[in-house]
N, C-alpha and C positions, 0 to 999 in steps of 0.2 A: 504494500500500500504506500502511495506517495500522497503528500498533501502540500498545498501552497497556502501560506498565510497572507493576510492583507498587507503585512509589512514587506513581504518579498516582492510583491507585484507593484504596489503603489510607489516603490522606489523609482519606477520608470515615470519620468515626467516629460511631457511634450506639450506643444502648443497647438490648439485647434482654432483655425480662422473660419468663422461662420458668416454666411450671408444672411440677410433678413429672411425670416420664415415667410413662406408663401402658401397660398391655398391651391391645391391641384383639384380642379373640378373634372367631372366626367368629360371625355373628349367629344361627346355628342349629347343632345338633349335627352333627359331621362324623366320618367313620370314624377310628378309632384303629388304624392299621396302619403297616407299615414299607414304605417305597418306596425302592428302590435308585437312586442316581445312575448315570449312564453312565460308561464308562471315559474319555470326553472331559471330562465334568463334574468328576471328582474328581482331576484331575492337580494336581500341586503348584503350578503357575503360576497356577491359578485359585482357590487357597485364600487369597483376599484379599477385603477389603471395598472396594467401589467407590462413591464419592460422585457423585451427580448433583443438578442443581438446576434449577428452573423458576420464572420470574417472571411474575406475572399482574397486569394492570392492573385498576383499578376498572371494574366493569360496572354502569352505572346501572340496567339491567333487573334486577339481582340485589339491589337495595336491600331491606334487611330480612332478607337471608339471611346467615348467618355461615359463611364458608368452613370454619372449624374444625368446626362441627357437621355441615355437609353432607359434608365429606370423611371425617370420622371414621365416620359412619354408612355411607357408601358402601364404605369399606374393610372394615368388618365384613361387609357383604353380599357383597363380592367374594371374601372369604376362604372363603365357603361353597363357591365354585367352585374356588378356588385354595388349598384347605386345606393342602397341604404347606408353604406359606409360614408357616403358623401353628405348624409343628412345630419340631423341633430335630434337628441333625445328630449322628449317632453314627458311630464308626469301628469297622469289623469287621476281622478278620484280613486281612492283605494290604493294609492301608491303604484298604480299600473303604469308601466313605461311603454311609450310608443315612439317610433322613429318617424319624424317628419322628414320625408325625402325631399329636401330642399335643393339638392345639387350644389350646395355651397362648397363642398370639397373636403379633402384631408390636408392636414398641415405637413409641409415638406421643408426641410432645411438642407441646403447645400453647404458642404464644409470641406476643408483641407487640413491635414495634420502633418507636422514635420517629423514623422516617425515611420519606420518600415514595419511590416508585419513580423519580420524576424526579431526585431527588438523586443517584442512581447515575450520572447523566449518560448521554452517548451511548455510552460504551464499556462496555456491559453485557455483559461477557465475562470469562473467567478472566484474572487471579486476582481473585476477589471479595473486597471488604473484609469483615472480621469473619466470614469463612466459618465459623470454629469456633463462633461464636455462632448462626449460622443453621442449623448442623447439629451440634448438641451431641453430643459423644462421652460418652454415659452410661457412667460407670465400670462396668467388668466386662461390657460388652455387645458388645465388638468381637471376641470369639473366634470361631473357625470352628466349633468343636464345642460343643454344649450351650448356645448363645446364640441370641437372637432372630435370625431370618434377614433381617429388614428393620427399619430404624430410619427413621421418618418424622417430620420436624418441619415444621409449618405455622406460618408467622409472619405475622401481620397487619401491614399497613403503615398509616400514618396517612392515606394518600390513599384508602384503601378497597381497594387491591390487596393481594396477598399473595405470599409466597414458599413454594414447596413444595420441600423438600430431602429427599433420601433417601440412605441408605446400604444397599447390598445385598450379601449374600454371593454372590460371583461363581460359586461352584459350583452354585448353584440355577438360574441363567439368564444369558444374554448380554443385550446391549442390546435386541435384537429381542424376546426373551422378556419382559424387564422392561417394555418399552413396551406389550406385549400386556396384561400385568396392569394397568398404570396406565390404559390405555384402557378396560379393563373397569370400573375404579373410576370413571373419568369418565363412562362411559355410565350406570352405576347412579346416580351423583350427579345426572344429568340425567333420571332416571326410567325407564331401560330395565330390563327384567327378562326373561330373563337377558341377559348380555352377548352381543353379536353374534357373537363368536368363542368357541367352547367350548374350554377348555383341554385339551390332550392331553399326557399324561405320556410313555409309551412310550420311556423312556430306554434300554431294551434294544436299540433300533435302532442305537445307537452304542456297543455293547459289543464287546469283543474277540472274535475268532473262536476256535474250538476245533478244533485247537490254534492258538495265535496264531503268525503269521509276518510279520515285518517285510519289506516289499518296496520301500521307498523309503529314500533317505538323508535323514534328518530332521535337518538342520543346526540347527534351532531347539532341539534338546536336546543338542547337542554339549557335552562338558565342556572348556571352554577356560580355562586359567589366565590371570589378568590380570597377567602378569609385568611389564608396563610401567606399571601403575597408571593405566590409561586410564579406569577407572570414575570418574564425577564425584564430587567431594567435596561434602558438603552445606554447606560453609562458603562464604559469599559467593555464594549462588545468585541468579539473576535469573529471574523468571517473567513472561513477556510473551505477549500475543496479537497475531497478525498477521492483518489482513483482506485478502483477495484478492477484489476485485470484478471487474467486466467489464474495466476498463482494465488492471488488473494481470495478469489472466490472458491478455489479448490480447498484452501486452508479452512475457510468458514464451513464448508460442507462437512468437514471432519468433526464438527461440534454437534451434528444432528444424527439421529438414528437412520439406518438405511431406508426405512419405510417413508422417510420424508424426501427422498431424493427425486421424487417426481414433481416436487415443487419448482416453481419458476425462480430464476435469478432475482427478479424483483421481490418476490416473497422472502427469499433468504436475506437479501440486503436490508429490506425493511424491518424484519424481525431483529436482525443484528443491531441496526442503528437505533431502533426504538429502545432496546434493552440497554445498550451501552450509554445512550443519552440519559436514561432514567437513573442508572448507576451514578453517572457523573453529576446529575442535578442534586443527588443526595436528599430525596424527599423523605417525609415521614413514612415508615413502613406501611401504615394503614391508608396512606393517600391513594386516591383513585387516579390512576394514570390512564391516559387515553391516546389511542392511535386513530387518526382520521385518514383514510385512504381515498384518494380521488380516482373514481372509476368511470371510464368511458362506457356509456350504456347503449351506444348505437346498435350493437348486435344483440343486446339483451331484451330490447323491447319487442312486443308482438302486435303487429308485424314490425320488423326492424325499420329504423328510420331510412328514408330514401337516400340513395347515393347523391351527394351534392348538398345535403343539409349542412349548414355551417353555423347553426346556433349552438348554445350550450347544451350538451347532452352528457352531463356529469352527475354522479352521485357522490356523496361524502359520508359513507357509513363509518361507524366508530367501533373499535374494539376497546374493551375496558378490562383493566386488571389492577389489583392492589400493587403497590410498589414492591412489597415484600415478595409476592408470588412472581412478579416479573423478573426481579433481580436474583432471587435465590433458586429459581428453577433453571433447568437447562435451556439452551436456545430453542430446543424443540417445543417448549411450552409457548414461547412467543410466536414461533412459526405456525403453530396450530391456530392461534388467535388470528394471525394475519390471513391464513387460508380461509378461515370461517367468515371473517368480515368481507373478504373479497367475493365470496360465493353467496353473500346474503342479498345481493342486489338482483332484482328481476323486474319485469314489467309492472307488477303490482306495487313494488317498492317505489318506483318513480311516480306512479299515479298518486300514491299516498303522500309523497313529498310535495307535489304540485297542490294537492288538496290542503296540506298543512300551511303552505304559503298563503293561500287565500283566507283560511280560517284564522290564522294567527298574525296576520299583518306583515308577512315576509320577514321573519326574524333573522338575526345574524347567526353565523356559526359560533359555537362555543369553543374558545381556544384555551380555557383554563386547563393547565396540566395536560395539554394536547400536543402531540407530534403530528404535523400535517405533512403528508408525502404524496408526490405525484410522479407517475412513470411517463417520461417524455422520450423513451427509447424508440418508440414507433411513431412519434408525432411527425417527423420528417423535416424538421427545420434545416438540417444539414443538406438535404437533397434539393433545396430550392436553388435553382440555377438561372441567373440572369444573363448567361452567356459566358461567364467567367468560370464555369465549372461549379462543382459542389463546394459548400462552405467548409473551411477548415474547422471552425466551430460554429454551431448553430443551436440556439436554445435560450434558456432563461438567462437574463442578465444579472439577476440577484437571487439569493437563496435565503431571504430573511423571514418572510411569512411562512413559506412552504419549503420543504426539502425536496428538490427535484433529482430524479435519476436521469442523467443525460448521456447519450452515447458519445464516446471520446476515444481518440487514438493518441497514445502518448508518444514521447520522443523515441521510444524503442520500436515504434510501429505496432504496438500491441493495442488491439481493440478491447475496450472495456467500458466501464461506467464511471462517470465523475458525479459526485454528490456534494453540492455546496451546503455547508452547515453554519448556522449563526447562533452563537451562544456567548454568555458572559465569559470573560477571559479565564477566570479560575475554573469554571465548569468545562471550558474547552480543553484546558490542560488535562483534566481528569478523563474527559472523553477520548482524547488522543491516546492516553495510556491504556484505556480499556480496549479500544479498537486494536492497538498494537499487541496487547496481550492475546487477543483472539487469533490474530494473524500469525504471531510468532510462536504461540504455544498451543497448536491445534490438538495436541493429545492430552491437554490438561484434564485431569479427571474431575468428577463432580465435587468431591470434598475440597480440593484445592481451589476450585472456582468459587465455592461458597465462602471460603475463608477470605479470598480476595475481595469478594463483594462486601462482606461484613466490615473489612478494614476500610473500604472506600465510603461506606455509608455513615 
């Protein structure tokens, strides 16, 4: 396992020269209409802005082409098909969100940086140096209502490569939907008309039933007071990424019984990180610790959502364990909980969530003593190609609210998963030690493990 800390990367300092932001409108007239979001889209927990970033190398075959001009033109063409992105959100009675398709456009920033891609080094992963310069927060643009729904900054590098950074209003789409839009921009940039996947709105497929009736216990929306102050303070925080390649994953498998080896890599890493994080936090043994998994439900609905649907199709089921059980049992205990929560989501579950949103006023997620994790390994950010090939890195720009599992190739050419983690500095130090213990001591028996945990708690 390798990790990079915020100090190792932010030592790279460079200057970014930006032009004034501009609005890119659809290339041709689009309908002026109102399109309602679904009851999954407009929940409180998704009324946030999400940053992502992609890094591209110089491509000799594109000599003479300016990525700014190519991408700007392709965005305008793509917005003809995805014209709701060019609109603005309004809020109706009952906190119901609707897109007014005004055709106003998305925010775009042209920039140049006096740095080459190679200067970022091998650890091209969160946290990124000078991120606030690579994705500039245009004053007044980051609201949920009445603001541009996308902000895009393309920054040329002195090596001929470039950085594509984006901030998206989460109510409009999830990672799958966003990549679908970006892929359309990429296809158009490479000469395709129209994009290979036609966008499908149909947000009504994820609306509440009439009358609504909640049929599941949705722990993700429980109202839990943080009486013990377990929510992390923003003072003295550490932001690091951890790489899990073939060797690290093989070492972790040795901690679980053979009957668990049909589990996925995502399940294994999630169980490991949740358990190590809990040990590092040092909660009271009786504290209720929670794991919230972000699940793509497109194929779980009956019938499945249509190809081209780009709205939010996510569930946030929660696994719960006492801190003592999570820390003192083997990794197999946590793994069983992860598998169970992943398999808890089906069509009825999502109908129940939509009904709860309407009945309870679109409540927020509960983050008290919660580890939130998302699998971006199949989202496809790295595959978005504007003509300069696939991205060297593509995915989340930050790992503060959620912990993302992102596909990554390290300097040795090994394909694996990089996971950004955000914790208070003292907790991070204990977390690193616990992860290293599992990687370096894969044959540690149960009694040794329990003693180690007791000494940490």
